[in-house]
N, C-alpha and C positions, 0 to 999 in steps of 0.2 A: 492597576496600573500600581507602583511602586515609586516612592522617591530612590533612588541609589544614586554609588555617586558617576555610574558612568550614568546613568541621564541625566545627573546635573553638567557634566559632563560634557556631553551632546549636546547643549544648549549654547555654550558659547567658544570663545577662543582658550588657548590653555591658558597664558596669561592671566585674565581674571579669577580663571580657574586655579589654578596657582594657588595665589593673592588668597584668598575664598577661602580656601583649604586651611593654609596658616591658620587666618582669623580665628576658625571654628576650634583647631588644635587649639590654639591659644588660650582659649576660652572668653574673646574678647565680646560675642556678641553678650549680651545679658537682658533682662527683662523678655526676654522667646517668649512671644505668646501664639496660639494658632485656634484661628476660626472661623472654625469649616473650609475654606482655600486660601483661608489670608492666613500666608506665613510674614509676622514681626520680629524684628527687635532691633537692641538699639546698639550702639558704640560708638567710641569717643575718638578720629581721626586729627590730631591737632589739634587747635585751636574748636574743632566744630562735634558738636553731638551729632550725631547723623539718625536717621530710624528708616533705615530701607525695607519697606515694604514688595509683597512676590504675590501678588494674586495668580492664582494657576487655574488659567482656565481650562487648559487641551494638553495632550503628552506635548506637542510641541507648540503651545501658546499659554506665554507667562508674560507677565506683567507687573515691570518693576519700577515702583518710585524711591527714589531715592535722590539726595542731593548731593553727592559730590559730585568732581567737574566729570569724573569719564562719567556716567548717565545722561548728565545732561551735556555733553558734546555727543554722544555716541547716540544716544537712548537706547543705548543697549543693556545686557544681563552684566553690574558691574559685581566686581570684588567681595563687596559689600551681602551684594545679595548673595552670591553665591555662599557667603558665611552661613547664611540666617537660612538655605533650602539645606545646609548641611548641618545646621543644628538642632536641623527635625527632625535628624536620625538618631539626636542623643539624647532626646527630650525624653523621659519619662513617659512611658506605654506610648511614643511614638517611633518604635521602631521601624512600625510599614506606617506612612502615612497616605492616603490614596492619593491621586492624582485623580481631577477632575475632568469625565469629560467635556468637551466644548458646549453641547446642548443639554445632554441630560445632567443635570444636575439637578435629586431630589430636595424636594422642599425641608425634608429632615438635615441631612446637611449644612445647614443654614440655622446660624443662631435666631435669628427673626426668618420670620415666612414669608418670602419674597411678592413682591408687591408691584401690580401694572402701575406706573406713572406717566405724569402731563408732564412738560417743563415748559416753564415761560420763562423768558427773557427779559429783563428791564429793556422800555421803551429809547433809553439811551446806549442801549447795548454798544454800539460801534464806535462810541465817543470814549465810551466805559476800558473795551476793550482795548482800546488804541494807547491807553494810558496804563495800559496791567491789571484790569480788573475786572471783573462780570456778577452781575448781580441776576439770578435766578431765584424763580419757586417751584418747589415740586408739591402734584397736588396728587394722591390717589384714585385713579381712574376706576371706570367699571367698563372696561376693555380684555380683551384675550392680553395673557401672561409669553412678555414677547424675553428674547435670550437677554436684553440690553436692560431690563427692567432688571431682571436676575442681578445684572453684575452692577447696576444702582442701589440692589437694595443692599447684596455686598457691600458696596464704596459706602454707603452711608454708615453701616455698623464701624467700617474702621476709623470714620469721624464721631462714634460716640453718638450717634442721632437718635432718641429714644427710638423702640419700638411704636412706641403707641402713638406717633407723631404722622396724622396724615400729612398735612401741609408742613412743609419745611423750605424752609427760606435759609438762601447761603448767597455768602457772597466772596469767589475763590482771585486768588490771583496768584501772576508768578505760572510756575508751573502747574499748577490746580488746573488750569484752565484747559492746558493740552491735555490732560489726566483725564478731563470730564467728559470733553471732544471724543476721546476712544472709547471711551463705555456708551455715550448715545449714538454715534453715526449711525446714519439708518435707520434712526428712529422716526417713527411714522405720525408722533406727536408733542412736535416740540411748536411750542408760541411766541411771536413778540405781543404783548400786552398793550392793547391798543392799536394796534392792528389786523387787518382783517388776511387769514388765511396761515397756512402752515409754513413752517422754515424750513428746508430741508438742511441737513448737516450731511454732506454726501459722506461715503463712506471710501471710494475713490477718489485718485489721484488724479488733479486737471490735469489735460495735456501741457507738452512747453510755452509760452509762448511767441508769437512772432515780434523780431526785431528789426525794427526798422532799419535803422542802421545804427553803425558805430567805426569809431575810429581815434587816432591818439594826433595827437596835438603838441606837444611835446611832451611832457612828462605827465599829462591830463590824459584821459580816460573818461570819451561823449560815447553815450545808450542815448538812443532813443526810441521810443516805441511808439508803435502804429495806430493811427486815430480810431483804429477798429475794432477795441480790444474796449470789451464792455468793462460800466460804471461801475466802481465798488470801493472798498474798503481792504487794502492790506494788513491782517493782523497776523498775530503768534498763534501757531496750533501746537504746542511744543516746543521743540525747536523746529518746524516746518514755516513757511511763510502760509497761509490763507486768503480767499478771495472772500472776503463776503458783503453780498451782492443779495437784490432782489428775491435773486433765485437760489439764493441759500448758500450755505458756507462750504469750499471747498477749497483741500488741502490744494497747493501747488508742489510741483516736482522737483522745490529747492528746499532743502533747512540748512542750518546755520549754528554751532554754540555762541556766535558774535553777536552781541544786541546790535551791532553798533550797524552788519549787512543788512539786520534786519528795517534801519530805519532810514541806509542806503537805498531797500529796496522798495522801500513803503514812498519815499520821496520820490523815484522816476514815475512809481504807478500815480504818483498826484498829480505830480506834476509835466509827465512823460519823455523827460527830458534829465539828463543823471551826468553832471562833469564830479566822477573824481581824481585825485591826486591817483596814479600810475600805480602807486609802495600799498594803499588799500585797495585797491581795484584787486591787484592780486592776491593777497590778503586773504580774499573770496571767491578765487578765481572758479574755485570746483562750484560754489553755488548759484555763479552767474551762469554757469554755464549747462546744468541742471536746469537755471528755469528758462532759458531759450529756445529755442529751435533749432534743431540741429539741421545743415549748419548756418552758422549766422552770420547775414550782411556783412564785409565790410572789413575791418581789420580785426575784427575778433573772427570770424570766419576764416582770415586768410591766417593766422597766426597757428605756429607749428607745433610741434612739444618735443625738446631736448632731457635726457638724463643731466644734469648736470654731475660729471663722472669725478667721483673723488678716493683723493688720496689715503693709505691709511700708515696709521704711526702704533708699535707696541712698545708698552715701556713694562721689562721685562725685568724681575728682580725674582731670590731665592739661591738656592742651594742644591744640593744633588738630590734630595728628601722633597722638596716642594720649592714650586715654580707659580709663582703668579704675574700677569701678565694686565696690563690693561689698553684694550683699544682705542683709541680715537680714530676720527675721521676727518678728512682737512678737504673741503669743497674750492676750489677755482678761487682766487682773492678775500678767500676768508679765514682767519686761525685755524686750528687746531684743537678741538677738543673733545674729550668720553663724550664714547659713540652713547645720543639718549635712547631713551623708550622710544617709539617707531610714533605715538601720536606727537610728543613733544615737538615743538617747531624748533626752526632752525633758524634764528637770526640773521637775513640775509639772502634766504631760498621762502617764496620763488621771487626770481627775477628774471626781465628779460634781459638778453645776451644780445651785444653791440649784431651782428648776424640776424637780430632776430626772431630767434629760438626763444621758447620759452623755458629756461632751466627751476628744475623741481629737485628736491630729497628724493635720491637714487635707494629707494626699500633695496631692490634689486641685488645692489651693488652692498648694500649693509650687513643684508640677509644673507648673502654671499661670504664674506668674511666674516661672518658669527659662525657660518658656517663651518669653512673651512680651519676653525681654533678646534670646535669642539669631534672635525674628524682626524684630528692631529694627538687627541684623548686628551681634550681640557674637556673640563667640566664648567659650566654656571649658576652663578649664580642672579638673584633679583635683577642685581644688578646690571643691565645689557652691557654692561662694557669691560667687566670683571671678570677675566675667567682664571681658574687653577691648576694645577695637577701636580699628583705625588705618585711617588713611587721611582726608584734607583731606575731600575730597569726601563719605566717608561720612561724618564727624562733621558735616560741614554740616546734614546732614540727619536723624542724629539731633539738634540744636540747633534746624529747624526745626519737625521730626514727632514726633519721638521721644519730647524731656522733656516738652513741651506734654502728651503726653499722657499720659504715666506721672504729671506735676503733679498730674492732676482721682484720682486711687488712689491713690497712695502717698507716704510723707514722703521731699525727696529733701533732701540736704543734700550744697551745694556745696563746699569749698575754693576758698581764697584765689585760690593759683597757677592754678584750672580757672575761678572765676572774671572774674580778668583778662584771663585766655586769650580768652574768646568775649564781651569784652565791647564789641567794633568789630565783631561778625557780629547783620548786621540782618536777620532774617527778617517777609517780607510775606507777607499772609495777604487773604483776599479775607472784607466785610462785606455780611452782606446786610439792608436795615433791610427796614418792608412798614405798609401801613396800611390802615385800609379793615376790609368787616365780612368775618370770618372764611367764616360761611356764601356770600357774593355774590365778585365778583371783586376781587383784591387788586392793590394798587396796591407794584411791590417795587424799589428802587435797591441796584446790584450797586455795589460800590468794591475795590480793593486802596490796602492801608496796613500801613505799618511797624511795630514794637513802638513805636518812639515816634510812632508819633500818623500820621508826613507818608502822604500820598495819592495815589499812583505810576499814573498812566494807566494802561488796560488794552493800548493799541496797547506801551506800552512793553514789560508784562509779556511780550504776546504774544510779542516784537521778541527778548528775553533765551531765551525757550522758543528760539525756532527757529534760535537756537544751536546747541542741544543742551546747555545745563548748564542748571543751575538758582541758578548766583551769579555776579555780578559783582562787580568789585574796583572802586569809586568811585575816584574824583583824589584824596578825603581817605586815601583808605589802606585805608577800613573794607569789611566785605563786604557785599553783598545778596545776602542767599539768598530762593528764590521759594520758600515749600510746595508741598508732594504736591496740595493741597486745590487749590491755583489750575493745576496742572498738567492731574492726570487727573480732575475731577471738576464744576468749576465750567465751564472752560472748553467742554469738550464737550457738557457738559447745555444750555448758553445756546446754541447750534451746532445742539443735537439739538432743542431747545422751537422753534427760528426761531427767535429774540431777535436782530431785526435791529440795532440802537443799545444795545447792552444798560449802559453809558454814562449812559445816563438812565433814567430813571421807566418800567417797565413793566409795559401790567396781565393777567394772567394768572385766572382761571377751572377749576373743577372738580378734574379728576385732576392741571393743571399747576401750579394753586393749592397745591395739598398737593405737589407735591411741591417744589415751592419753601420750604415752610415748610420740610420735611423734612430739605433737604440744608444748611436755615440751622440747626435744630436738630444735624445732627450735626458744622456746624462751630465751634457753642458747648461740645458735647459727645459727644467722636468716640468716646467709649468707652458710649457710655447702652445702647446697644444694638447688635444688627447690623442690625437692619430700624428705622429712626426709626418713632415712635411704636409699636410693640410694646411688650413687657418686662412690666414689673408697672406702669405708670407711666398705662396709658390715666384719661382724665379723660373718661366718656363717662357719661350720665344713663340710672341702672341702670331695668331695665324691667319694667312693674312683673309679667307675664305671670300673666295671670291663668288657672286651672285647673292651672300646671306640679306635678306635684307629683314635687319635687325641693330640693331644697337646696346653691346653687351655692356652691362659694366665687368667694370676691372677683373672680380672676383670670378665672373664667370668667364672673360677673356682667357682669364689661367686658367681655371675647369675645364675650359675647352681644349685649352696646348694640352691640357696633363692627360688628359683620353685619350689625344689623340699620340702620346708619345708611350703612353705604359701599351694600349689597345699594340701601337706597331710593336715595343719594345720586350713585351712578354706576353701576348694577344689575349689577357682578359684584366677588365677592371671594373674596381663595383664602388658605383656614386654612390654616395651616401649622403645626401647634403638633406638640412634640415627643407621640413616643407616649407614652400614660400619661394626657393633660391634657382628654381630651373633648372629643374635638373634634365626636363625637356627640353630646352632651349639648348641647351650646352650638350644634350647627343648631338640632336640634328646641328647645333654648328661642327662637330666634329664627322658626320655623314656626310655632311658641306664639302667641306675639306678633304675629306679621301678620296671622293667624286672626281675633284675637280682636281686634286694632285696627283690622282693616279690613272690618268686619261685614259691608257694604253690598252686597257682591257676593259671589258664588259662585266660588273661585278653589280652584284645585289647585295642588298641589305633590306635583312629582315629585323620585322618589330613585331613583339608577340605584347600584350598586354590584355587588362582585363574587358570583359566584352562591352562593359559600361564606358571603358574610354577608349576604346578606339573613335570614334568620332573627332573627336580629341585630338589625337594625334595627328589625323588627316587634315582637319582644321589647320593644327601648328604648322606642320610640310608646306602647306598653301598658304601659311602666313609668311613665314621667315626663310623657307627657302621652295618659293616658286617658282625655280628651275628644275628639278629634280621631279621627278615623273613619279608616280608614289598608286598604289594599287591598293584599294581596299578586298580583302581576300575574305570574305564572309559572309553568311547565309546561303539559303538553298540551293541559288543561283549561281553558286563560283564554282564549279565543274569549266561553265564558261571561259571562266576565268584562266583556267591554265594555260595555255598556251602565251595569255599574255604577261602571264606573272616573268620570263623570261627577257621581255623589251623593254620591263620595268627596274626604275634604278631602286624606291623601297618598296617592299610588302607588308603592310599591315594587316597582322588576323591574332586571335583571340589565342588562348589558352584552351580551351574546350575545342576549338578547331582546328586547332597542330593535331589534338590529338588522335583524334576522329582521322587529318590528312598527314600522316606518319608517311605510310609508305612515299607520297609523292615528297615530301621536301627530304625524306632518306637519297632519294636520286638527284639531290644538288648540294652546289654548295656555295656559301656564302661571302661573303665577305666579310661582314662582321653580323651577328645574332643578337639583337637588346632584348634582353627581359624587366618589364617596366613593371613595379610591383614586384619584386622579387621577394617582397616576404612568402607569397604565395607558391618558394622552390623549397621552402625549411622544411617541410614532411622529406625525407630521402624515398620510402615508397612509393610516395605519391604518384602515378601516370602522368600528367604536366611535371615531373623531375625529371622519370627516367624519361620523358621523349625528349626533352631539349640535353639531353648530354649525348643525345647520338646522337644528335645532327651534325653533318661536319660544318664546319667557317675557320677563319682564317681568324680569326676575334670574338671572344665574347665578351657581353657588359651587360650588367645586369644594376637594376637603379633600383634604389630604397631607402624611403628616411630614415628607418629604421637601423638604432643603433647596432654596430656589429657586437658590443659588449658584450649584450644581459644575453644571448642565447649561446651557447654549443655546437648542438652536434646543428640543430637549425642552420647555423655556418658553414658548417662542415657539406651541408647539401649545396647552399650557394657557391661556394669558393670548389664542390666539382666540377661543376656548370662552367664557372668565370678559371679555373685553375686546375683543370683535372690532377688530384696526383700528388699537389704542394702540400700539404695537410696529412697525405699519408692515410691509408688506408680508413676505412671508418671506425673499427678493434684499435688502431696506433690511437687516434683523436679522444675514444672515449679516455683510455689509460692514462694521457695523459694535460689533457683539460676537463672531463666530466665528471670521473670519479674521482679524484681531489678537489675538485671543487663543490660535489655532493660531501666529501665525508668534514670539507671545513663549514658545512651548514649551509650551502651553495654559493652559488656565484658572487652574492654580495657581499659575504665571510669569507670571501676569497678575495679583495684588491688585489694584491700582486699576480695572482696568474691570469686577472680577467685582463694586466697591466701586460704580461708579455703575451697574452694571444694579440693584444693589439698590435704587438711590433712583429708580433708574426706575422702577422694578415696586411700590415703596413706596405707593403710594396707597392698591393695591388687594390687600393682604398685611399678616395678622398673622402673627408670628412668635413662640412664647415656649418656652423650652424650660425642663426641671424645677431646674435652676440659678439662673434666672431669678424662679420665684415659687416657689420653696425651701421659703421661711417658710408659704407656705399651706402645706403639705402636710407630710403624715406623714409618717415619716421609711421606710416599708414601704404601699406600694401596690401590692394586692393584685386583679386584671384577671381574671376569666370572662370568657372568648371563646368564646360556643358558637359551633358551624361546623356547617350541615348536609353531611352525605355527597351527596358527588354520584352522580350517574344510576346510572353502573355501580357502584359504590363500594356505596353503597343496597341493590341487585339481591344483590351479591355478597354484603355481610350478609345479608340474605335468608334468600336460600338456606340459606349455612352455615348461621342458626338453624335452620329448617325441618328440613332432611334432617338438622342435629344432636338436636334433639327426635323425631324420629321413629325413629332410629338409637336412642336412650336408650330408649326398652321394651326396642325387642327384646334389646339388651344385659340390661338385668337378667333380660328374660324370660329368656333363656338364663343369664347364668353369676352376673348375685345382685344385690344391693344394692352391694357394694364394690368390682363394674367400673364401672357405672354412675356412680358416685361418677370415679372417673377419667377416665372419658369426659365428665362436665360438666367436668370440671378444665379437661381441654382443647381441650374445645371454647371454654369461654368467655374460654380462653388463644387461641384460633386470631381470637374476635372481636373481643377486644382488640386482634390485630393488625391488623384490619382496616384498623379504627380509626384508625389511625397509618399505615398504610403496606401496603395491599394485599401490597404488591414482598414485604412479611416470612415472606409462604405460601410460596414457594416455590414457586409453581404452574405450569402450561402458559399463558401469558399474560395474566398480572400482572404485569409489569413495567409495561406501557402502560396500564396501569391508576392512575386517577387518585387521589393523595391531598390530600385538601382541610386537614387538620395540615402537609405537608409545604409546599407551597405557600404558604399564612398563612407558614409560619415563615422562608421563603425572602423573601416581600415586605418579612419583621417586619425579617430580616438584612439585606436590602440600605439596609432606608430607615436604619439605623441605624449602617452602612460606608458611608453616603454623608456619615456625622454624625460618623467617625471614633471611634462608639463602641464598648466592649468587652461582649458578651451571655454567661452560661452558656447552656448547652441541654442539661437530662435529660433521660435518656430509660432505660427498665425495660431493654428490649431493648440489646444492643451491637449486633446487624447493627444496628438500624435509625442505633446514632451513623456510623457505617462509609460505610451506603448515604447518610443527610446528607450526609456528609463530600466524597462523590462529587459532591454537584450543588451543594453553595456556591456562591456567583457570584464573582466573580472580583476582585470589592473586596476580598472577608476570604480575600487572600493571607495573615495570617496564621491559622492553623487547629489547633488544640493537642485531642487525643483523648485522655480515662484512662476505659481499663475494665478488666476484670479482668486481662489480660495484661499491665498495663504496671508497670513495675520506675520507681524512679527519680522518682515520681509530682513530687517537691518541684521534679527541675530543670524539669519543662514551667510549673510554677507560678511562677516566679520568671523565666524567659521569658513567658510571658501578661503577667504584672508590669509587665513595663521596656519589653514589646513597645509602640513607638513608633503612633500611627492606630489601626484599628478591627483587632478580631480576635474569636474564637468561639472557646471552649471547647468541646467537647461533652465529655459527665460520665454511668458508671453511675454512678444512681444508687446501687447496692449497692456499687461499688469505688468511685465518689468523692462521698459520698453530704457528707460528716465529713472533718478532718480538713484541711481547708486550706484557703486564707487567699486571697481570691481579689478584694480591694478594689479592683480596677482596673475591674471592672465594674457597673454599674449597672442591669440587667438579666436578668431571670433568665424563663428559659422552660422550662415542664414541661411536654413533649408528648404524654406519659399520665400524668396525677400519680397519685400513687401517694396511693391514698386512706388511710392513717395519717396523719393530718394530721403528727407529729410526726417522723416521717421526713421530709416533706416537707420544713415548716419548719427541718429538719436542715441540709438541699441545700442552701435559699436561705438558709442563717446564711452558705453560703460569702463569698457576696456582702458579707450588712447587718450590718458586725462592724465590730469598731475600727479603727480607719482611714476608713470608709467617710464620705466628708463629706456624699454626694451620697441624695438620694431611691433607693433600690429601686424601680424598677418591676416585680412578680411577677406572667406571665401563665403563664394557664394551658386550654391549648388542650383542649376538653370539644366530645364528636358529641352534637345530638341525639337524639333515636330510640333510642339506643341502648341497649347497657349502660353505657356513662361514666354519664350520665342515671341510672339509675336505683339505682345504686351509690353515686349520691350523695345522689337521694334517701334513703338509707337511712344514711345517715353516721350520723346521730341516734341512730334508733332500731334499729340493728343493728354495733354499734361493733367487737365483737365482729368478729363476719362479716367485715365489712370490711376490719380489721389482718390477718385471715387469707383473708382470698380473690387482696388485690394485696401483702402480701409479700417477693414473686420477684420472680426476673425473668428467663430464660431457663428456670430449672432450680430451677424453684421447689418447694420439696416440697408434699405435699396435707393443706390447712387440715385438723385432727380436728376444729374445733369446728363446720362447718358443717353441716347439716343438709340433706337433697336440698329442704325447703321454698323453703330461703332460697336453695341454688344456683339452684331452677327460677327463682324471680322474680324475675329477674336477667333473666332472658329471655326470660317469659311477659309 
């Protein structure tokens, strides 16, 4: 492997890479040298002389030492380290620098032959360490050479220790201590002078500490640890807290670059009690959260996060050739300031709001503000608050479309020079007026007017646009600029709707009338919503919903009312709410409303869903609408249910079963057909798509959380089901939308085309995101999604359980109860693996077996990928994570994984946080359930939930922590009729049993507090 720019870029975030590349290009690295896999250089940074050192231990294992603030704060690869690595490319005879593999480093690659070492620490090492020093002695050992020995030998060379030395005395201080401990972690030959036995330096991170209580007394936070914690001294391991005890030295799952936090943590550990001023506690909130088990008791466990919602100001200067802007952010109660870098603190945040929520800087809102400016055509510099735009035509577009859009959401401050330069630019925009009864046909009037109120005839607008430019110079010298809305929305939609004389009043009804109303709304408020009429501003009369056993949130009440109105008025609808907002519940509420508001006729509703979700639908109907009689029409014995289907309210079936039973369904007419996971209909040539279109129904409803604007032909297929003919035939749709998008470089390169398509389908579509209804949601939404095992998966589970229980009796008879316990634990582990993925068993012919959890996971991730969202996926089985990684959809080109073998976790965290667009982080609960800050994700999926709630919550809190300004949705994928369901029922009754039963991963130890009855109850 060679060092390349791409390789270096993949190790860190975009900002350190960009700054480091600039440093290297400017020649700021002096005294560059390379010895083996050690790279060093010197540069001046302000008043400091920095000497960054880079140790390349493997393709993804790069270890950095640098005295800069960034490295000391994060432990990651800083810009100075990037500059050193890139300088290696320009060094003489070093155009190809070999990257050392993790273990197979050849002796010839090192300037000194690596040696085996014994490490002896000072007998006063605890007191020295707490004072920031560490004395030690290294002596050559006649023992096998270990990888840690190789690293120590290379490290000694960087310290210019002569190669002939066989005994080395060192006095380390500050960051050197953590650097050395990283090298020797796991080394088997570490001792303390004058003490018996070896000292273990654990490479694994300790589990979080149990907190006895936490409370808020005025402006002080009180923390108390339990007396059962082991004795020891809290010390520093780099920026991480570590516990030095007779059992060894082990890092705790909390780190901070603030020395004051470590002093506070040490005091808490020594005295078991700590009283801190509230502002000092909040300054280290994330570190405290990582240190303690989650959820902690008392005030800290009840504390809720809420992103402080900022306002933005834009200072504008420039001319018609160059515009420069400064983006400012203003949080409630604080003054406006130029947008600071991501890692820089804003005085006054985080803080405790009057409602008891913890408010922090909203990185999501700040990133969205920057992205909005970049989307308008501005270019960014090294200062995150400053942007530029060059070019006359680009600036005309800014005046016509960009600034009017920003004025609806931000405060704009234009200086005199900019105001004078733009005073002779006149913008032309469309204006739509309507009159009549909205429930009937409406009369519309369309005109084009300048900002000064002058009316421009439609033919003149079309003449300007045909010229290929959006602007013309008038005889007076002023500029006339046509807005994008004229070119990309109004003119094409007028032609598509067949309006022959748009300059005269025209009449529309039904979906076309709703479409023009939505167009008028978006022209008046271009940032009101992604799909006109959606968001949290619906105004529909709430349904009475007699017999509904649920308290709907306001947005769900409006959603179910919208469904009822559109299904009644248009006969079709597409509910495209983001995952976790309750599409199932809103659908059930609508069905329940129709059932009670139309009692005169016996009508049947048909729900079609993937097989794995049938049980979920049945359970939700039973829970939320117990008065509706439902029938599960599925399985080999369903022929016996045909007669019963006439007398029930709701029939629930699968897509596969529907295709096989098509003749039966064609003989019936349904009041409503619901197609769940409607993305399955996107292939218009698939049998299930053709089958659904043929069915007779008064109304049709499609459910999918995937945004409709990301696909073209697939959307036409869904609309062929919910609104046949509305989008024209397949060829018409291709010519109007698909072909122009392809010619323009794809849908992403044709935003105007996508906006027009969104408007076209808007009468039938309701789409809300968590951001839009965040004020209506708790900060953490937990969804238990129950799945039914596929037939082959269930058969395998049943055969393993039966065979295992039969074998249990033989084992007990021949080998005793101890062997029986081991057999039961192995059996439980294998059954849990079957629930996740039969391929984990590594049996013959299991690779092709169905895994409903994996299928559901891939569907969830595909939906989130198309929204550009980031997701954390937790599993206890490292093998499962690797298998998931191999099957992820192509849309997830950015995949990260942490398991027990991962080093330099912070590098992966930084890359995930900075990655643009969709990304997924696959994380082992054991290796990554704490100590990580992953607020870029707003969803957490537990594949095989750890039934100890504290451990599961600790993992969830990787996303749900300070810096997270959006609600976090937590999905727990569970299987019915399995050990997972039985353990879940036992949670409250057998808490100790559950904690022991599922406390490990693939190498979990035998729980000692199980009884045979406890274990067998999970299987029978």
